[in-house]
N, C-alpha and C positions, 0 to 999 in steps of 0.2 A: 504492499498499501504506499503511496507517497505521502511523504511528511507535509504535512500545512504549514510548520511554522520554520524557518531559518536558526541557526543558534549564532552567537555573539562570539566574532571575528575577532584578533586582535585589533581590526585596523578601526572595529566600531568602538572599543571599549577604549580606548582614546579617543572617540569624541564623546565618549561622555564622562571622561576627565577633565577634558579640555572645557565643561560645560560647569563641571562641579569639583574642581583640584582639591584633591585630597578625603574626599567623601563615596569612592567608589572601590567596592572589595569585589572580588573574583574570587572561587578557586575556594581552595582551601583558607584565604582568609574571612570566610562568611561564617559566623555567627550559626553553629546548629540548630538554636530559639527559632531560627526562622524557618526553618523546616516544617512546623506544624502549629497549632493554634492549641488551646486548653482542653480538644476531644480530641487528642493523637490517634482514637480506634479509626479516625475517617483517611489515616495513612499520612504520608510526609512526600513532601517534594522540595526540595533542593534548588532555588533558585542560580541561575546562571553567573548574575552579577547583582548586588543590592549595595543601592544608592539612596543615601541621606540628602533628601531633600529639604531647603529653606524658604524658595521664594515659588510665586507662581510662574515665574516667568520659565526658572530654572525645568523645574514640573515639563511643562508646553515645551521646550526643546529637547527635554528627554525624548518623551514623548513622540514629538515628529522623529527623531532618527529612529523609533521602535516603529513607526508605523511604515517609514519610508523602506525598512528591513525585514517587514513583518517577523515582529518578535513579540511573543507574550508582552503583556506588562502587567503587575499585580501589585496595587497600592493595598499598605498595611498601617496599621496605626498598631496599637501595645498588642497585639497580636492574643487580644481575652477571647475569640470567637469561640461559639461555638459546633460550628458546622462544618469546617475546612474551608471558607469563604477567602483567607487570606493565607491560603498556602499553593506555591506555585508547583500546581501539578502536571504542570509541561514546562517546566523550566523557565527559563523566560529570564526578565529583567523586573526586579522585586523592587519598589521605591517607599523608601522607609520615610512615612510621613510623620514620626514622631518628636523629630527634632523643630515640627511647626508648631512649637506650641506656648505664641503669646495670646493673650487678652489683648486685644489692640485700641479695645476702648466704647466706653458705657455712653446712650443718649438716654440720659433720666428724663429725657421730658417727653420720650417716644417707649418708654420700658424696653429699650434691643441692647445689646452687649455684641459687639464685633470679635469672633474668636478665629484664631488659627485652628483647623482639623485635629493637631496635636496636644490640643489643652485636654487633661484630664479632667471627669465629670466632677472627681473629689477640687481638683481647683478652681473650678471656674463656682462651686457650691458654696463654696467658702469664701472666695472674691466677693461673689454678688452678697451674701450673709452682711459683708462687713461695711458694704450701701444701704442696709433694710431691704434687700430684695433677695429675693428666692426665683431658684432655677427650679419646675417642678420636676421633670423627667429625672425618675432618681431606680434606674437598674442595680440590681445587686451588685455588678461590678463597677467601685467606684472609682477605680483605676482603669477604665476603659476610655480611650481615646474619644469626643466629640462628634469627630469625624466617625468614627466606625458606630458612634451611637445611630447618629444619621443614616448612613449606610443601611443598619441592620431597621431604620425604626425603630430602636430599643422604646421598653414601656417602663416594667419596674413597677415599685410598691403603691406609689404616688399615683398612678393612673387611675384608678377608681375615682378620683376627685377630678384628675386634673389633664387628662388623659396622655398619650405617647408624647414621644418623641416628634412624630409630623406636625402634631400642634401648636410649636415651638420654632417653628422652621421657617421665619421670615425671609431669609433671600441668602444666597449663594452664590459664589465663584468656583467655576469648573472648568477643567482643561476638559476638552473631548478626545475620544480615541486618534482624531488627527491633530492633535496639537495646538488644534484651536482654544481658545479664551472666552469662556462666555458666562455673563451675571445671569441670573436668574431669579424671580422675587422681586419685593421691594418692603421700605420698611413700613407698610400698610398691614390694615386687618382684614382687607378682604379684596376681591380680587377675582373679575370676568373676563379676564383680558385671554383669551385664547387658549388653546390647551395649558394644562397645567405640567409643564416641563420641571419646574420645580416640584413637583408632587410622584412624579415619574421619578426622578432623581433620589428621594427619599427613598432610602426602603432596597432601591437599586443592588448592594453590596458590590459598588466597584466595578459593575459589571457596562455602564453608560458612561462613568465619566469620573474624574478622578476631585473629588470637594477640597478646593484649596484656603477658601474662605467661608465663614458663617456669619449671619448674623440671625441672633435667638431672641426669643420674646422672655421677657421675665415679669414677673407679678411681685406685689406689696408683699414681702415677708410676712406670715402669721404671727401675732405677738406671741401666743400660745400655744403650746399642746400638750395632749395629756394621752397616756397607752394604756389600753385594759390587755391581764391576758384572761384569756378566759379557758378553762379546762372541762372537756366532757369524758365520757365513760367511751366512747366511740366515734369515729370519723362520720358515722350517718347523721347522727344527733349535729352534732358540729357543723356540718353542712348544711343538713337543712335548715338551722338559724339564719343561713346569709342572706338570703332575699327578707328577714324581717328588719332589716338595716334601713333597705330603700323602702318600703311599706311604710317604716316609721320616718323617713326623711331625716335620716341622722347625718346622710355627708360624709360618711368615713374619712379621713385623707389616704389612710392605707386599711388593707382587712385582708389578712393573711391565713391561712391554714397550714399546719402540718401534724403530721400524724407521731407518734411517741419517740418512734425507732429513730427517725431522723434529728430529732432534738437530743435524745440521748450520745448521739454520735456528734452532734456542735456544742456539747455540753463538755464530753470526754477532750476534743479538739482545743475548747478554748481552757478546759480547766478550771471551769467557773459550773456551779448546779444556779441555773435561773428558775425553770418551771416545774410547775410542781408535778408530783410522780402519783400520788395519790392523797385525796380529800376527803378526810371524814370516814376512812373505811374504805374510797371509790378509787380505784384502782383507773387513771387516769389512759384514755388510750390516743388523746385528738386535742389539739388546740388551736383557738383562736388567737390571732393579735392585732389589735385593732389600734389605730391611729385616731385622735379627734384634732384638728387644730381652728385658733379661733382668735377672738379680739383680746378676752378675758378671759380669766381664772373660773370665774363663778360662771359664767356662760358654758363653759367646757364641763365643771363639775355636774351642773343642774342636767347639762345630755349626756355626761357617765351615770347620772342617777335612771334616767330613764334607760338608756338602752341596758342597763343590770337588768333592771325588771323584764325587759322583754326577752333577753337572751336565758335568765333563771327560770322563765317564765316556759322555753321553749325544750329545756334539757340541758343548761349548764351547769355545772356542778357546783361553780363559784364563777367571783369576778374577781381578779386582782389589778390594783389600780397601780399603774408605775408612773409616779406625780412629780419626779424628782427627776433633776438632769441623770444620777448615776442608776436609776433602775432602769430608766427610759435606753439610756444608751448598753446595759448588760441585755434588755428582752432585746434591742434589733440588734446586738453584737450578734447574738447567738441563733438568730433572722437571717443576717447576711453572711454568712459563715457555712453554712450548711454546703453549696459544694466544695466547699475547702474541704471539709468533715469527711465526706463521701469520697474525695481523691485520697486524702490520708489510707483511708483504711480498705481500699480499693487496687485491685489491680485491674481489672479488666471493667470497662464504665460507658454506656453509651446512655443516651439521653432523648425525650421528645418534649418539645413545648406548645404543646396542642392549646386550642382555644374555644369550648364549649359555653354553650347562653350558661347563665348565673346558675338558671333551674333543674340544668342537665347535669351540673358536678356529681352529685352526691351518685346518680345511674350510671355515669360516665367512671366513676371511678371502682364500685362495683362491682362494673364491665372489666377494669383492668385488670381486677386482685383475682378473677375467676379465671379470665385469660393468662395469666399470668404462672396460677399454679400446673402446669404440666411442661412447665422449664426448669431447667435447673441452677437460674441466676435470682438473684433478690429483688426484687422490687421496690425502691425508697420513693414517695410525693410529696410534694408541698408544693405551695405555690398562691395566685395572687386570687383568693374567692372572689373578693370583692367584681373580677371584670372575668372571670371562668378561665384565666391563663393559668394552666398546672403543669407544673414539672417533673416529669415520671423518669427514675432514672432504671437503669437495669445493672447492676451489679454483681461482679462473682471475683471469688479470689481461687478457686479449685476449678475453672475451666481451662479447658488450652482456648487459643486466640480461635483457630478455625470455627470448633462449634459454637463455641460465645458467639463470633460473627453471624453465624446460620441462624444459629435459637432466636437470636436477637429481631433480624431481618423478617422472620415470620411473625415473630411477635409486636411488630411495630406496625408491619403493613393491617395486623389484624386493627389494632388499635386506631389507627391513621382512618381506616376505613368506620368503628365504629364512631368515631367523630366527625366525621362528614353526616353519619347519618343522622346524629342526636342534631346536626345545626352546625356545626362546627368548622374550623380549619386545622390545619397542620401544624401552625406555627402562629403565636402571638407574638413574637417579639424575638427570639433568636434569629431566626432567618432561616432561606434552603438552603445558600451555600454550594460544596461539592456532594455533603453527606445526605443532603435530601432531596436532591433534585428526582430521582426518580420515583420518588410517593407524592413527588409534585407533580410530575407527569402521570402519573395513575389517578392522583384527586383533580386536577383541573380538566383533564380533557383534550384531546386533537386541540379542539378550537382555541379554546384559550391557550394552549401552549402556542399555535402557530401566532397568534397576536402578539404575546410575549417575544417569540423568535423575529416575528418581523421588526419591534420596536427595540431590539437589543440589533439587527443589520444597519436600522436605521442610523444609530447612534453609533454604531463600530463595523462599517462596511467590510473591513478587513477580519473582523472578530477577534483582535489582538489584544480588548481589554478582560482581565481574569477571567480566560477560557476556561471552559469546563464548571462553573458555576450556574446555579438555577434554572435556567433554558437550553442550554449550549455546551454542547459536549464534542470537541473535533475531533474524538477518537472515533464518531461514528460517522464522520466525514474522510476519513484521512484517509 
C-alpha cells in the first residue's frame, strides 16, 4: 500500500530550526513523555520531531512547511488527555504548545480575559480569583491547558450550573492546516453571523486547526460556597435523589456521585479519611457531594437546610456540612484525586465518559454493573450526577493486556449501545481522539460520519492535522 505521508528529511529539519532556533528536537532528543497521554492503553506513537512554539507566527510557518511537504502535525498541550488525541500515531511533527502560557490581559468592562493556549486551568482560576472573577469551567484535571480544554470542550464539576467550556469561549486565533491565520468569534455575547466556525473549532481535538489565542468569558466570583457530603446505603437511592435538586430549584454549583470503593481508593491515595463509612450502624455504599454558591452565608445555610430535608426524606442516611475552608478542601481534594487513586492501584486501565439523561442514570449504572459481571476486570464509577456525565473505569491487575483489551472492547461496545438506547452520547467531556473513533462511527452512523469527514476535508485538504483521530484514519486509505 502507498504511504500517505512523507518523512521529515534533514533539509526539512533545518527549515524548522531556522524558524525556531534551539526549540527543535528530533530522534533520541525527544522525551518519551511525548509518546502517550494519560491513557496509554490506546498505544504509543513517537513523533519524528517535537517543536516548542511560542508565537502564532512561528506555528503558522511550521505548519506551512508541513503542508508543503505532506507531514502530519500534532498539536499538544499538557498531555493530560484520556483518548489518545494528542499522540503521534502516524509520526510527523508534534508542536508543543505548553510554553505559550501567558495570561495576556483582562477586559473588566466586558468580563473577558485573553490567554495563550498553554495557560493551565489552575493558573487562570487563581489569577481570575484575585480580580474577584470566576472562570466557571472546572474539569477534574486542574493542570491541563486551556487550549486542550477548548479542544475537547471539557466540562467538569461546575457544568451542572454554569455549563461547559464551549459556553465561555468568545473568540480565538487559529492556525489552519494550510498555515493561514484566522480569527474566529468576537468579544460579544451573541451572534447570528454565518456558520459558527468558532463552535466547530471547539471540541475538534486539534483536527481542524491549532488554537494560538483565546478570549474567554468570566463572571463575578460568588462570595460564599458551602458543600454537603450526603451518604447513602446504596447507589440506587443515591442517584434517585438527583432530580429532586432540580425539581426544588436548588441550583447546585456542583453535584457529584461516587461509590464507596472509589472513595476508599482516593482516601488511601491521599492518606486522609474524609467520608463516613458507617452512620448509626448503617454501612454506606455511595455518596453525593454537593456545592452551593451565593452572595451570603445566611442564604446558603437556609438553602442547605431545605436541601437536607429533601434528601433525608428521599433516603439519605445523613447530611454532613463542609462549611469551613479546610473541610471543603478535604472533601473536594478527595473527589479530584479519583483518577490518580485508580491509576496508583491499577496496572491495566480503560475508561469511558458517557453522558445520559439525568433520569436515566440509575437505570444505566444498574445495566453497567450487570454487564460487567461476565468479565474478569473490575468496574469503578463516579461522575457528574447533575448533568448525567458518568466516568466508568475498567481496572485489572491480574490480566494479560491482550485479554484485557478484548474483554474491554466487548464491554464498551455494549455499554455505549445502552447509553445511546437511553438517549445518551458516548462522550460528555473527554472526546473521541484515537481510542474511541470506532465507537463513534457505530454510534453516529454513516451519514453523520460523512458530514464530519467533509468538514475535516474542507479545513484540512491534505488531511495532515492530527490524523487518525475522531473521524479520519489514514490507514484506511493508505
